Rosetta silent file (secondary structure, phi, psi, omega in degrees, C-alpha in Angstrom):
SEQUENCE: MYELLNSTSTEITAQDIFAQLQTEGRSLGLATVYRAIKALQLQGLVQARSLTNGEWVYRLASEDCHYLTCLNCGLSVPVEECPAHGLQGKLEEKQHFTVFYHTLEFFGLCEPCGETLNARAI
SCORE:     score description
SCORE:     0.000 S_00000001
   1 L     0.000  -38.675  176.306   91.460   80.708   93.849 S_00000001
   2 H   -56.740  -40.722 -177.969   93.776   80.423   96.849 S_00000001
   3 H   -63.334  -42.505  177.902   96.524   79.331   94.475 S_00000001
   4 H   -60.023  -46.696  177.627   95.950   82.378   92.280 S_00000001
   5 H   -62.473  -39.563  179.630   96.163   84.737   95.286 S_00000001
   6 H   -63.596  -32.847 -179.605   99.270   82.881   96.463 S_00000001
   7 L   -87.664    0.362 -178.237  100.993   83.446   93.111 S_00000001
   8 L  -106.876  128.549 -179.113  100.165   87.172   93.033 S_00000001
   9 L   -85.643   -8.868 -177.005  102.627   89.449   94.862 S_00000001
  10 L  -122.874  173.662  173.612  100.242   92.429   94.899 S_00000001
  11 L   -69.597  149.945 -175.763   96.655   93.091   95.818 S_00000001
  12 E  -140.520  147.859  176.111   94.091   92.058   93.228 S_00000001
  13 E   -80.909  159.534  173.641   90.417   92.818   92.540 S_00000001
  14 H   -61.879  -34.607  178.812   87.672   90.229   92.332 S_00000001
  15 H   -67.548  -38.949  175.342   87.197   91.247   88.715 S_00000001
  16 H   -64.241  -41.012  175.438   90.912   90.586   88.065 S_00000001
  17 H   -61.699  -46.057 -179.859   90.600   87.172   89.717 S_00000001
  18 H   -60.812  -44.270  179.907   87.566   86.428   87.599 S_00000001
  19 H   -66.888  -38.226 -179.518   89.351   87.442   84.376 S_00000001
  20 H   -65.910  -39.593  177.349   92.408   85.409   85.270 S_00000001
  21 H   -65.849  -36.694  177.989   90.283   82.300   85.928 S_00000001
  22 H   -65.343  -43.003  178.159   88.501   82.804   82.621 S_00000001
  23 H   -59.168  -35.052  176.440   91.868   83.003   80.877 S_00000001
  24 L   -78.250   -1.541  177.799   92.805   79.715   82.491 S_00000001
  25 L    88.638   12.124  177.179   89.635   78.171   81.072 S_00000001
  26 L   -90.439  128.533 -176.537   87.695   77.940   84.340 S_00000001
  27 L   -99.894   72.605  175.474   84.061   78.794   83.927 S_00000001
  28 L  -103.607  143.369  173.759   83.204   80.389   87.258 S_00000001
  29 L   -78.112  161.818  177.795   80.771   83.267   87.578 S_00000001
  30 H   -63.132  -39.290  176.335   81.784   86.526   89.245 S_00000001
  31 H   -56.855  -39.340  178.751   79.290   85.838   92.063 S_00000001
  32 H   -65.282  -40.782  177.568   81.126   82.533   92.689 S_00000001
  33 H   -60.937  -45.884  176.112   84.424   84.382   92.875 S_00000001
  34 H   -61.186  -40.200  177.336   82.980   86.741   95.529 S_00000001
  35 H   -63.747  -42.393 -178.725   81.569   83.806   97.498 S_00000001
  36 H   -66.587  -41.420  175.036   84.921   81.975   97.400 S_00000001
  37 H   -59.138  -45.391 -179.792   86.747   85.167   98.573 S_00000001
  38 H   -60.560  -42.450  177.773   84.279   85.532  101.453 S_00000001
  39 H   -60.577  -43.526 -179.659   84.831   81.889  102.446 S_00000001
  40 H   -66.671  -35.581  178.158   88.604   82.377  102.396 S_00000001
  41 H   -65.717  -39.992 -177.235   88.178   85.543  104.493 S_00000001
  42 H   -69.637  -19.008  173.652   86.099   83.686  107.094 S_00000001
  43 L   -88.792   -4.684 -179.579   88.929   81.176  107.365 S_00000001
  44 L    79.992   19.268 -177.135   91.416   83.994  107.976 S_00000001
  45 L   -96.088  -24.570 -175.525   93.260   83.264  104.723 S_00000001
  46 E  -125.622  139.005  174.107   92.375   86.363  102.676 S_00000001
  47 E  -117.809  154.464 -175.972   92.241   90.015  103.673 S_00000001
  48 E  -123.114  152.311  175.934   90.433   92.846  101.927 S_00000001
  49 E  -143.866  135.045 -178.718   91.070   96.565  101.612 S_00000001
  50 E   -91.593  133.216  175.760   88.848   99.232  100.151 S_00000001
  51 L   -85.331  166.101 -176.362   90.493  101.692   97.774 S_00000001
  52 L   -66.512  -20.554  177.271   89.572  105.416   97.625 S_00000001
  53 L   -87.978    5.672  176.264   87.524  104.725   94.462 S_00000001
  54 L    92.434   -7.870  178.337   85.344  102.267   96.341 S_00000001
  55 L   -78.405  148.852  175.982   86.883   99.142   94.793 S_00000001
  56 E  -103.927  141.168  173.057   88.046   96.296   97.016 S_00000001
  57 E  -121.451  153.172 -175.110   91.367   94.524   96.606 S_00000001
  58 E  -130.250  154.217  176.006   92.370   91.201   98.144 S_00000001
  59 E  -156.508  164.672  173.920   95.546   89.447   99.150 S_00000001
  60 E   -60.732  145.194  178.650   96.628   86.574  101.327 S_00000001
  61 L   -87.772   44.324 -176.367   96.454   87.304  105.009 S_00000001
  62 L   -83.059  -16.147  177.633  100.015   86.291  105.541 S_00000001
  63 L  -156.632  155.676  177.836  101.032   89.643  107.030 S_00000001
  64 L   -73.550  151.906 -174.900   99.415   92.814  108.274 S_00000001
  65 E  -124.635  139.337  179.943   99.239   95.740  105.864 S_00000001
  66 E  -138.420  138.541 -172.375   99.602   99.432  106.585 S_00000001
  67 E  -140.091  153.206  162.934   99.331  102.276  104.119 S_00000001
  68 E  -106.668  122.170 -174.997   99.517  106.005  103.559 S_00000001
  69 E  -122.771  127.202  179.857   96.781  106.695  100.954 S_00000001
  70 E   -82.489  129.169 -178.850   96.299  109.897   98.944 S_00000001
  71 L   -75.623  -15.782 -178.256   92.696  111.014   98.738 S_00000001
  72 L   -88.420  -55.431 -175.803   93.359  112.898   95.512 S_00000001
  73 L  -100.706  -11.823  178.042   95.203  110.425   93.240 S_00000001
  74 L    85.526    1.756  176.970   94.594  107.168   95.159 S_00000001
  75 L   -57.946  129.825  175.933   98.277  106.358   95.606 S_00000001
  76 E  -116.109  120.852 -178.675   98.808  103.851   98.400 S_00000001
  77 E  -108.372  119.944  177.290  102.283  103.664   99.923 S_00000001
  78 E   -62.237  144.800  175.526  103.018  100.703  102.205 S_00000001
  79 L  -116.422  125.729 -173.087  104.215  101.531  105.677 S_00000001
  80 L   -75.790  -32.678 -173.936  106.589   99.016  107.349 S_00000001
  81 L   -79.772  149.498 -179.274  106.082   99.994  111.011 S_00000001
  82 L  -135.115  105.799  178.132  103.127   98.689  112.986 S_00000001
  83 L   -80.646   -5.190 -171.237  101.999  100.408  116.163 S_00000001
  84 L   -98.481   -5.142 -176.309   99.024   98.053  116.533 S_00000001
  85 H   -62.124  -43.742  178.242  100.582   94.645  117.303 S_00000001
  86 H   -61.707  -42.467  179.964  100.532   95.180  121.059 S_00000001
  87 H   -63.619  -38.701 -178.007   96.962   96.404  120.904 S_00000001
  88 H   -59.661  -48.726 -179.839   95.912   93.368  118.807 S_00000001
  89 H   -60.185  -43.149 -179.937   97.142   90.905  121.480 S_00000001
  90 H   -63.510  -42.098 -179.167   95.391   92.835  124.281 S_00000001
  91 H   -64.504  -43.060  177.975   92.109   92.940  122.323 S_00000001
  92 H   -55.990  -45.815 -178.198   92.249   89.211  121.596 S_00000001
  93 H   -72.127  -45.318 -177.602   92.732   88.394  125.202 S_00000001
  94 H   -70.219  -40.972 -175.705   90.314   90.967  126.738 S_00000001
  95 H   -94.504   -3.442 -175.180   87.521   90.555  124.165 S_00000001
  96 L    50.156   58.384 -173.186   87.987   86.805  123.553 S_00000001
  97 L  -131.178  132.480  176.789   88.239   87.533  119.850 S_00000001
  98 L   -90.576  117.788  177.207   90.391   85.815  117.209 S_00000001
  99 L   -96.216  128.237  176.009   92.086   88.347  114.962 S_00000001
 100 L   -86.211  -37.959 -178.277   93.198   86.991  111.601 S_00000001
 101 L  -167.131  169.026  171.131   94.835   90.209  110.391 S_00000001
 102 L  -142.299  156.362  173.628   94.570   93.918  110.692 S_00000001
 103 E  -124.499  151.419  176.949   95.031   96.911  108.401 S_00000001
 104 E  -137.158  123.257 -175.725   96.013  100.425  109.345 S_00000001
 105 E  -134.051  132.860  177.193   95.556  103.202  106.813 S_00000001
 106 E  -109.721  135.505 -178.820   96.228  106.929  107.007 S_00000001
 107 E  -112.375  142.613  179.037   94.521  109.195  104.497 S_00000001
 108 E   179.586 -142.430 -178.632   95.729  112.563  103.259 S_00000001
 109 L  -124.963  133.536  173.339   97.598  113.990  100.273 S_00000001
 110 L   -70.520  167.442 -176.113  100.850  112.809   98.726 S_00000001
 111 H   -58.419  -48.792  179.724  103.453  115.500   98.116 S_00000001
 112 H   -61.800  -40.857  178.993  102.719  116.071   94.392 S_00000001
 113 H   -67.691  -38.842  176.705   98.940  116.352   95.001 S_00000001
 114 H   -61.278  -45.132  179.101   99.528  118.578   98.008 S_00000001
 115 H   -64.376  -41.234  179.417  101.747  120.899   95.967 S_00000001
 116 H   -61.749  -46.774 -179.361   99.230  120.978   93.123 S_00000001
 117 H   -69.210  -36.091  176.782   96.335  121.855   95.376 S_00000001
 118 H   -65.772  -38.881  179.293   98.377  124.491   97.282 S_00000001
 119 H   -62.091  -39.117 -179.957   99.417  126.035   93.931 S_00000001
 120 H   -69.086  -29.610 -178.368   95.708  126.303   92.910 S_00000001
 121 H   -75.836  -18.264 -179.243   94.829  128.015   96.136 S_00000001
 122 L   -75.109    0.000    0.000   97.342  130.789   95.588 S_00000001
């Protein structure tokens, strides 16, 4: 499963991982996929993010991820800047806590959805 996540350049759902493994002829159950993902998370190798529709997506924890996410259409736009790196180091030291990764997400409306909703209000 790690190899599959490593070969994927985008976030992927557990159901997509399950389907891909089935296509490759591996007979794992969906529950096994979720257990494997959890085990990889506990090792700090995989990170998870919840989408606005409640679905979770997974990717390797090779870098921190930051997003602007539209609450109307669900569009998630990656943000390159990270204001949290300094805070992460301070928290690790002060709280004696090992941080594997962090996510930062801002929620609101993308421009097209904002314009559509404003037009309806008029």
